[in-house]
N, C-alpha and C positions, 0 to 999 in steps of 0.2 A: 800467074799475072805478077809482074813486078812493077811496085810502087815508085813512081818518078815523084820528088818533093819539087823538082825544078819550077814547074808552073804555080805552084802554092808560094813558093819563096818568092817569085819573081812580084807576084801580086803582092805579097806582103812588104816587098819593098818599093812597090809603086805605091802605096798606099801612107807609107812612111815619108817619102817624099813628099807627097801632096799635105799631108801634115804639118811638113818643116815648113813648106810655102806657106799655109794659113797659118802658122806659129811668125814667122818673118813679117809677114803683112801686118799682122797683130801687132808686132812687136812697133814697126813703123809709124802706127797710131798711136800708143802709148806715150812716147815722150811729150807729142803735142798736147796730151790731155793731160797729161800731168803737169806741164806750162799753165794751161788754162786753169785747172782745178787749184794750183798754188796762188795764181793771181786772184781768182775769186775769192779765195780762203783770206789773202792780203787784204782786199778792198773792202771787204764785211767784215775784218776784225784788223783794227790800228794795232793792236797789244801783239798780232803776231808780228817776230821780228824775220823770219827765216823759213822756207821750208825745203827740204831735202828728198829728194829721191832715190831710195835706196833700192836693195834688194837684185833680183833675176833680170828686172829689165835694164839698169844701169850695167850688167854685165854683158846683155845682149845674149843671154842664156838659157831664155825661159825654158821648161823640160815639156810644157803640156801647152794646148792652145787655151786654155781659160786660167792663164797665168793672171794676177791681181798686180795691182801698183800698191807699192809700198812707199809711205808719205810719213814723214816726221816733222813736226811743227815744233818751233822754237817761240813759246809764251803764245799767250792768245788762249780763248775759250774754244776747248776741245770739241764741245756739245755743238755749237754754234757750226765748226768746221765739217762734224760730220753731217750735219744737215745738207752744206753744201755739197759733199763728196757722192751723197745719195745719187742724185741725176746723172752720175756718169755712167757709161757703157760698159765700164770695167768695176769688178769690184776692187774695192778700195780697204788696204788695211792704214790705218793713221795712229798714229802715235804721238805724244807729247815728248820732248826730248827728256825734260825733267821729270817724267814719271817712267823711264824705260829704266833698265838694268845698265851701271856703268859700262858693262862688256858691249852691250849692244850700242848705247850712246858713242863708245868711241870707234867702234866700225862705221856707224852712220858717218861721223865726222871723218873718218879715214877714207871711208869708199862711195860715201853719198855725192850728190849732185845737187848742188845748190841752184833752186828754181827761182826762175824771176818772180 
């Protein structure tokens, strides 16, 4: 008996395509959710000057379905903002710009997207 891997490979390719479609659909929801969170954070704390989206969502290259939102805030109370992002359907990594290493801060300013 000769083993034919083609049917298995076709199944793997189909599942990969379905997973990519789910990732793309989730990416379409990510930016509006980041905007919503940014507005809520700024509304709750006037000391927050800006909120940036950075990471895989800004590049559109999330590699897995369970990707998170990476947000950086300029000023404000990090703990108050953390309470706000808890209700998101996304896991949110939230940092304050003045508390991250300079190399990350530069990267966020260079490639991040300032949200409303």
